[in-house]
N, C-alpha and C positions, 0 to 999 in steps of 0.2 A: 804660635800664630803670628804671622807677619802683618802688623797693623797698617803698614803702608799699602799693602795689597788689599787688605780689608777695606780701607778707605776708598781705594779706586773702585772696588766692586760696589760699595754703597753709593758712590757718586754715579756710577754707570746705571745702576738700577733706578736711582731716583730720577736722573735726567731722561732715561728711556721712557719712564712712565709719564712724567709731567709734559713731555713734548708730544705725546700722542693726541690726536684729534678727539678720541673718545674721552680722554681725561678732561680736556678743555670743555667739551660739550656737556659732560655730566657735572663738572664743577660749576658752570654758569647756568645750566638748566635746572639743576636740583633746587637752588634757592628760590627760583620762580615757582617750582612746584610746592616747596615748603610754605612760601608766602601765600600761594593759592589755597593750600589746605587750611591755612589760618583765616583767610579772608573770604574766599569764594563761597563756602557753605552759608555764611551769613547773607551774602548778596543773593545767593540762590533762594534762601529762605524767604527773603523779602519779596521775591518775584514768584514764589511758589504758593501764594495764598489761593485758597479755593475761590471759585466764582460764586457770586451771590446766589443763594438758593431760596426758592419759595417752598415752604413746608406747610402742606395742608394738614390740619389737625382735626381728628374726630375723637373728642374726649368724652367718653360715656361715664367716666368716674366722677367728674365734677371737681377733681382736686388738682389735676396736673396742669391744665391750661394756664392758670395764673403764674406759674413758674416758667412758662415758655416765653421769655422776653427776647425781642429782636437784638441782633448784634450786627457787626459789619458784613458778615457773609451769610447770615441765616435770618430769614424773615418768616414768621409764623402767621398762618392764616386760619382762622377758626371756621371750619366748614359746618359746625353744628353737630350736636350729639346724635341727631336723627339722620344724618347723611349716610348714603349707602356706600360702604367701602368698595364693593364690586363695581359700582357705576364709576367711581372716581378712578379706580385702577384700570378700567377699560380704556380711559383716555385722560391721562394726567394733564396734558397740555390744554385740553378743553376746559379743565377745571382751574386752569391758571396756576398750577403748582408743578414743582419738579419732584417733590417727595411727598408721599402720603404717610402720615403717622397716625396709627389707631391705638387708642387706649381703651382697654376693656372696662366693663363695669367694676365697681369697687367690690373686692372680696372682703366682706366685713369680718369674716372669721380669721382669715390670715392677715387682714389689714394690709392688703397689697393690691397691685394691679399687674396686668400683663400688657406688653407693648409690642407692636409690630410696625415695621417700616418697609415701605415699598418705593422703588425707584427704578428707572430704566437702566441706570448705571450704578455700580457699587458705590456706597457712601465713602467719602473720605474719612480717614481715621479721626481727625479733629471734630468733624461734624457729628459722627456717631458717638464719640465719647462725650461731647457736650450735651447732646439730647439725653443720653443715658444718665448722666450726672444730674440733670435737672429733674428727670422723672424720679430718681432716688431721693432728691431733696424734697419733692412734693410728698412722697410716701412717708419720709421721716417726719415731716411737719404734721402730717395727718395723725401719725401714731402718737406724737407728743401731745397733740390736742385731744386725742381720744382718752387720755388718762384723766382729763377733767381737772387738772391741777393748775391753778392760776400761776402764770409766769414760769411754767415748767421749763420752757426753752431757755429763759434767762438763768434759771437755777442750774440747769445742766451745763450751760456755758461757763457759769461761775465755778462749777466743781472742777472743771478741767485745770490741770496744773502745767506750768511751764518752767519748772526749776532747771536752771543751768548749772552744771557742776564746774566749779573753777578749780583748776589744777595748779599746784605750786611745786616747785623744786627747791630743795634746800642744799646749799653748798656746805663745804667743810667748816666755814666760819659761822654757819647758822643763818645766813642771809636767805630770805625767801624771795622768789621771783616767780611771777605767774607764767604759765606755759600752756600751749595748746597742743594736745596730742596729735591732732590732724596735721599740723605742720611737720612734726617728726615723721608721721606716716608718709606724707607726700614726698618728703626729702628721701626717706628710705627707699621708696619704690622707684623714684626717679634715678637715684644713684645706682641701684641694682640693675635696672633695665638698661641704663646708659652703658654701664660697663659690659654687660652681656652683649649689647649691640656692637660695641667697639671690638671686643675680643673675637666674636664670631665673624664679623665683617673683615677685619684686618687679617686674621689668620687664614681665612678663605682666600684672600688675595695672594698670600704667600704660596699656597698650594697651587693656585691657578698659574702663577708665574713660573713655578718650578716645572709644572707639566708642559707649559708652553715652550720653555727652552729645551726640555728633553725631547719633545716631539719634533722640534725643528733642528735637532742635532747641534745647536749652538753650544750646548754644555760640553761637548767633547773637546771643542777648542779651548774653552775656559779651563777645563780640568787639566790641560797640558801645562798651564801656567800657574795655577793656584791650587791650594789644598781643598779638599772637600769641605772641611770645617769653615775655612775662610769664605768659600762660595756660599755655603748655607747661611752663615750668620750675616754675611754682607747683604744677601737677599732679604733676610728677615728684617734687618735694620733699615735697609733702603725702602722696602715696602711700608714699614711703619712711618718713616718720614713723609712718604708720598701721601699716605692716608691721613696723617695729622695735618699736612698742608691743605689737603682737600677739605677736611672737616672744619678747620679754622676759617677757610674761605667761605664755606657754607654758612657758618654762623654770621660772619660779617656781612655777606651779601643778603642773607635773609633779613637781618635787622635793618639793613639799608632799605630794602624793598618795603618792609612793613612801615618804616619811618616815612618813606615817600608816599605810601598809600594813606598814612595818617595825615600827612600834610595836604594831600589832595581832598580827601573826604572830610577832614576835620577830626581832631583827636576824640572829642566827645562822641561824635557820631560813630566813629570806628569802634570805640570801646563799648558803646551801646550795642552795636551790631554783634561784637564778639561776646558780649554778655548774654545774648540770646542765641548764640551759636548752636546749631544742632549737634555739634561735636560735644557740647556740654552735656546734652541729654544722653549722648552715647557713653560718655564717661560715667554718668549716673547709672546707666544700665549695666555697665561693666562692674560698678561697685556692687549692684544687686547680685550679679552673676557669681561674684567671688564671696558673697555673703559677708560684707564688711560690717563691723559693729556700727551701731547707730551713732551718727554724728562723726564718723571717721571715714570720710571719703574725700577724694581729690577736689571735688567741687566745693565741699564744705570748707576744706582747708584754704582754698584759694578765695572763696567768697568772704572768709573771715577778714581778709585784708582790707575790704572796702565796706563791710557791714557795720554801720553805725546806728542802725535802727534799734529802738528798744533799749538803749543804753541809759541806765539810771544815773542820777547825779552821783559823782564820785566813783562810778564804776569805770573800769578801763574800756576804751573803745576797741573795735576790732583791730585797727591798725596798731594800737598800743600792745594788744595781746600778741600780735604777730611779731612786732619788733622785740618784745620781751622774750618771746620764744627763741627767736633767732639769736638774741644775745646770750641765751643759755647754751647754745651750740658752739662747740669748739671748732670754728671754721678752719683754723690752721691745721688742726689734726685731720679734719675731713679732706682738705686739699692735699696734704702730704700722703694720706692713705690712698686717696684716689689715684694720684700719680704713681705711687709705689705698686699698688695692686694692678693698675693698668699695665705698667711696664713689665712686671714679672709675670702677671697673668697672660699677657700677650706673648711674651717670650716663651713661656711654657707651652701654650697651645700652638704657637706658630712653628716651634721646632718639631712638634708632633705632626702638624699638617705638612711641613716641609718633607719629613720622612715619608709620609703617605704619598705626596706628590712625586717623590723620586722613585717610588715603587710601581707606578702606573704610567701608561702612555697617553691616556685621555681621562677626562673627568668622569666619564661614565663608569670606568673600572674602579674608581676610588670610593664609590658609595659603600661597599662592603667593609673596606678598611676604615672608613670614617666612623662607623657605628660606635666602637668602644671609646672614641674620643668625644663625639658629640653628645652621648648620653650623659656624662657628668656635667657637661656645659648646660644642657637643658634642665637637668635636675637642680643645678645651682640656681637657674633662673626661676623655677617654680618655688623653691624654698625661699628665695629672696622676696617674691611677691607676698608671701604670708609671714615674713619675718617680723613685721610690725605687730602682729597679734601677740606673739610670745617671743620676744628677742632673746630671752635667756632660757628657752626650752632646750631639751636635750638635742632634738633634731637640728634646730638652728645653730646651737653651739658647735656640734660636731661638723655641721656643714661649713661653719666658719673656720674650722681647724684643718679639715682635709684639703690638701693643696689644690686638688682639681675643682673644688667648689668654693674654696675660701675667698678668691678675689671678689666674687660677686656677693656672696652671702655676708662676709665680714663687712663689706662696705654698706650693706643694707642694715647691719646691726649698729654701726658706729653712731648714728644720730641719737640712739637711745642710751648711749653710754656703755663703753666696754672697758673692762679692767685692763690696765697697762700690760700685765703679764700675758693676758690672752692675745692682745694685739701683737706683742713681740713674738710670742710663740707661733702665731699664725704666719707672720712674716718670715720667720726663720725656716719653718717647714716648707713654705712656698719656694724660698730661694734654694734650699737643699734639693727639693724635688726638681726644680728647674735644671740645676746642675746635672743631676742624674739623667733626666730625660734628654737634655741637650747632648750629653755624651752618647747616650743610646741612639738618639736620632742621627747624630753625625756618623756613627758606624753604619747605620742602615742607609743613610744618604750616600755614603762613599761607594757602596756596592750597587745600590739600586739605581742610581742616576745613570749608570752605564749599561743597565740591563734592558734588552729589547727583545721583542718577539715572544714574550711569555707573560701570562697574566699572573701576577704575584699573589701569594696567599700569606696567611699569618705564619704558616710553617716556614715559608721562605724568609720572612722578616726575622724570625727567631734564628734561623741558620745564619743570616748575614750578621746579626747582632753578636753571635758567638765567634765569628771569625776574628782572628788576631791581626 
């Protein structure tokens, strides 16, 4: 391979990409979108509060009304137990209410009530949940009182336990240090998902670039001056440099925009807004959807950094727990592993995507050929999401060894500790697989890049691979 020509191809690929208007537009527009995603939901939430509502209450149970206290957006009006629901429903505005809440007579056998709500427009979720919660509080209080035991409510509150498990790790010298499993989980998920995004995005860019040059016939001119392997690897490396440049600019510009927003709005106000961000609730819902163990969710891990409530004397604070946990993590190993698995994971998949791009004339024709390549990548992503539950299970172990899934899965395992021999074996298998796949991709690329007018199949790829 002529490294001088390879350098020229890399330079050409890099400069062609970064000089495009689309590159500049996406580079500077994306950070605005990222900052907006971080800040705007909080701003929208502040302006999306429901308008004040008058709720007319017909309480025939006699137990619910005392629990219906006013708040900022909901005001309760006692219409009396003898009021006619039909008369009020006929004209809500004439009764001076926006919503009619009716509570049935008390069912002394089931010790409960039924409740119905009427309004001209559907209730907002917050209002409905708040009313339902207060009715349930009233029923629970009635049931407690019905037992006739003095101070039963206080007794039940005193029975509830709030024991927090403290986890310690022990190093080879026997030194103990407190750790928080939620931090390991958050780091595992972030590393796995980040590497998946990088590999999928950057490899796709390589395929798009190959297809673009092939469809424009520019590649025919290039092939007259350089070898197929030089052209393929020059494109792969050039696109990687473009993508890394763009990604670093995204990080810097996003941090700058958030910093400017913090300066304008005030750091405390901004952090308070972000603390109540609807995105936080979304993460919580995602945690429920994937059935995370209790106490092990991204919100909990991040909240631990600032949670200092309920800390007894002599007990480590939330920040101390986080710092101790971070101190237990081999950050040098994680950084090296991230760079290694990113580089070789990207090279492995980029070479495969380059071969696919060379075999088709437009991206629409590439979908069938992409399936065998994208399935391992998606499988690795899903294994990595659950790797924190059992980082040493058979599925996760083999996922971190098989080269097509190891870049993502192994990186998700590392925060929980991986034996040196496992890490070295995973790296060696990845490098060996990359060499084999790069050789195979180069043979396919050499033939496919000059093939026109025929939709390629797996049979064609196999035939090109066997050519000498």
